[in-house]
C-alpha positions as CSV (number, residue, x, y, z in Angstrom):
1,X,-132.1,34.9,-195.2
2,X,-129.2,36.2,-192.3
3,X,-130.5,39.6,-189.7
4,X,-126.9,39.5,-188.2
5,X,-123.6,39.6,-190.3
6,X,-119.9,39.1,-188.6
7,X,-116.7,40.7,-188.6
8,X,-115.7,37.7,-190.9
9,X,-118.3,37.2,-192.7
10,X,-118.1,41.1,-193.9
11,X,-114.5,40.5,-194.8
12,X,-115.1,37.9,-197.1
13,X,-116.8,40.7,-198.6
14,X,-115.8,43.6,-198.1
15,X,-111.8,42.7,-198.6
16,X,-109.9,45.7,-196.6
17,X,-108.3,48.2,-198.8
18,X,-104.6,48.4,-197.2
19,X,-102.4,46.7,-197.9
20,X,-100.7,44.4,-194.6
21,X,-104.1,44.9,-192.1
22,X,-106.2,41.9,-191.4
23,X,-109.8,41.7,-193.0
24,X,-111.2,41.2,-189.6
25,X,-110.0,44.4,-188.7
26,X,-111.1,46.5,-191.5
27,X,-112.7,49.5,-189.9
28,X,-115.2,50.6,-193.2
29,X,-119.3,50.7,-192.0
30,X,-120.1,49.6,-195.4
31,X,-122.6,51.4,-198.5
32,X,-125.0,50.9,-196.5
33,X,-124.6,53.8,-193.8
34,X,-123.8,56.6,-196.3
35,X,-120.0,56.7,-194.8
36,X,-117.0,57.1,-197.2
37,X,-114.4,55.8,-195.7
38,X,-111.7,57.5,-194.0
39,X,-108.9,58.1,-195.9
40,X,-110.3,57.3,-199.2
41,X,-110.2,60.8,-201.1
42,X,-113.3,61.3,-202.1
43,X,-115.6,63.8,-201.3
44,X,-119.4,63.0,-201.4
45,X,-120.7,65.2,-203.5
46,X,-124.1,66.6,-202.0
47,X,-123.4,69.7,-199.5
48,X,-122.1,71.3,-203.7
49,X,-124.6,70.1,-205.9
50,X,-127.8,71.6,-203.4
51,X,-126.0,74.5,-203.9
52,X,-125.0,73.8,-207.3
53,X,-128.7,72.7,-208.0
54,X,-130.4,76.1,-206.2
55,X,-128.4,78.6,-208.6
56,X,-130.2,77.5,-211.5
57,X,-133.7,76.8,-209.0
58,X,-133.2,80.7,-208.0
59,X,-132.4,81.6,-211.4
60,X,-135.5,79.5,-213.6
61,X,-137.7,81.4,-210.3
62,X,-136.4,84.7,-210.9
63,X,-136.4,84.2,-214.8
64,X,-140.3,83.5,-214.4
65,X,-141.4,86.6,-213.1
66,X,-139.1,88.6,-215.1
67,X,-140.8,86.7,-218.3
68,X,-143.8,85.4,-218.2
69,X,-145.6,86.9,-215.2
70,X,-143.9,90.7,-215.1
71,X,-144.0,90.4,-219.5
72,X,-140.6,91.8,-219.1
73,X,-138.8,91.8,-222.9
74,X,-136.0,89.5,-222.2
75,X,-134.8,89.0,-225.5
76,X,-131.0,89.7,-226.5
77,X,-128.4,89.5,-229.7
78,X,-126.3,86.4,-229.8
79,X,-123.2,89.5,-230.7
80,X,-122.9,92.4,-230.7
81,X,-122.7,93.0,-234.1
82,X,-126.9,90.7,-234.7
83,X,-129.3,92.4,-236.1
84,X,-132.4,90.0,-234.7
85,X,-133.0,89.8,-231.1
86,X,-134.0,85.9,-229.7
87,X,-135.8,85.1,-226.2
88,X,-133.6,84.2,-223.7
89,X,-135.5,80.8,-222.4
90,X,-135.8,79.1,-219.4
91,X,-133.5,76.0,-220.8
92,X,-130.9,78.9,-221.1
93,X,-131.2,80.0,-218.4
94,X,-131.3,76.7,-216.5
95,X,-127.8,75.2,-218.7
96,X,-126.2,78.3,-218.4
97,X,-126.8,78.3,-214.7
98,X,-126.0,75.1,-213.5
99,X,-123.2,74.8,-216.0
100,X,-121.0,78.0,-214.5
101,X,-121.8,76.2,-211.3
102,X,-120.8,72.8,-212.3
103,X,-117.7,74.3,-213.9
104,X,-117.0,76.1,-210.9
105,X,-117.3,73.4,-208.6
106,X,-114.6,71.3,-210.4
107,X,-112.3,74.5,-210.4
108,X,-112.5,75.3,-207.2
109,X,-111.9,71.1,-206.1
110,X,-108.7,71.3,-208.5
111,X,-107.6,74.2,-206.3
112,X,-109.1,73.2,-203.0
113,X,-106.3,69.9,-203.6
114,X,-103.2,71.9,-204.8
115,X,-103.8,74.4,-201.8
116,X,-104.5,75.4,-199.0
117,X,-105.3,78.7,-200.2
118,X,-107.9,77.3,-203.3
119,X,-111.0,78.6,-201.8
120,X,-109.8,82.0,-201.5
121,X,-108.2,81.6,-204.7
122,X,-111.3,80.1,-206.3
123,X,-113.5,83.2,-204.4
124,X,-110.8,86.0,-206.5
125,X,-111.2,84.3,-209.9
126,X,-114.5,83.3,-209.8
127,X,-115.7,86.8,-208.4
128,X,-114.1,88.0,-212.1
129,X,-115.6,85.7,-214.2
130,X,-119.0,87.2,-212.9
131,X,-118.3,91.3,-213.2
132,X,-117.3,89.8,-216.8
133,X,-120.5,87.8,-217.4
134,X,-122.2,91.0,-217.0
135,X,-120.7,92.4,-219.9
136,X,-123.0,90.9,-222.1
137,X,-126.6,91.9,-220.2
138,X,-125.3,95.3,-220.4
139,X,-124.5,95.3,-224.2
140,X,-127.4,92.2,-225.5
141,X,-130.5,93.3,-224.5
142,X,-132.9,95.0,-226.3
143,X,-134.7,96.6,-223.6
144,X,-133.9,98.1,-220.1
145,X,-135.9,95.9,-218.5
146,X,-134.2,93.2,-219.6
147,X,-131.3,94.6,-219.3
148,X,-131.9,95.0,-214.8
149,X,-133.3,91.3,-215.1
150,X,-130.6,89.7,-217.1
151,X,-127.5,91.2,-215.2
152,X,-129.7,90.6,-211.7
153,X,-130.0,87.3,-213.5
154,X,-126.5,87.3,-213.3
155,X,-125.5,88.4,-210.0
156,X,-128.1,86.0,-208.1
157,X,-126.4,82.9,-210.3
158,X,-122.9,84.4,-209.4
159,X,-123.9,85.4,-205.5
160,X,-125.3,82.0,-204.3
161,X,-122.3,80.3,-206.2
162,X,-119.7,82.5,-204.8
163,X,-120.6,82.4,-201.1
164,X,-122.2,79.2,-200.9
165,X,-120.0,77.1,-202.8
166,X,-116.8,76.9,-201.0
167,X,-119.0,76.9,-197.2
168,X,-120.0,74.0,-198.4
169,X,-116.3,71.8,-197.9
170,X,-115.8,73.4,-195.6
171,X,-119.0,72.4,-193.8
172,X,-118.8,69.2,-194.8
173,X,-115.2,69.1,-193.7
174,X,-115.8,70.3,-190.2
175,X,-118.9,68.2,-189.8
176,X,-116.1,65.1,-190.7
177,X,-113.7,66.2,-188.6
178,X,-115.6,66.5,-185.2
179,X,-117.7,63.3,-185.7
180,X,-114.1,62.0,-186.0
181,X,-113.0,63.9,-182.9
182,X,-116.2,62.9,-181.3
183,X,-114.8,58.8,-181.9
184,X,-111.4,59.3,-181.5
185,X,-112.9,60.9,-177.9
186,X,-115.4,57.9,-177.4
187,X,-113.1,54.7,-177.7
188,X,-109.9,56.6,-175.3
189,X,-109.8,55.5,-171.9
190,X,-111.2,56.6,-168.8
């Protein structure tokens, strides 16, 4: 097994993705570095995935404290005309908060691709959806404490997503642009 890979060996393994360039000038740092090549157009999902996961985990923690620990009645009606209450389960909390986060992320990514103001547009839309979602717990909860807890769940998940999801993309872009600027400065003649 070899410990050293030359530029020519790398070119044999990963040919250039840019037409008209020689494989030996290929600037891809390689799959082991974890970096996305410049110009690939693909964003790394790490920071935004962490935001979605933290929204789900926070919702679950709040549900655990309110339901099993404090014994607050978290029963809801499935529809406004229903007569049989159904308990809000942990799975429902996790699935609904993660689904909201993933759908929000997809919309945000689409808006960022088509507009410079994608994050601002997304925050307005997501804020409106978060406010509309409050109608469910306020009208379908079977107890006052349940209405408060379920409203708080909606506000916490919505707040995490509204604040952190656009910032996660901005921080990634800022780190990328500053690291690329540092590379450019390091290669500049003195």
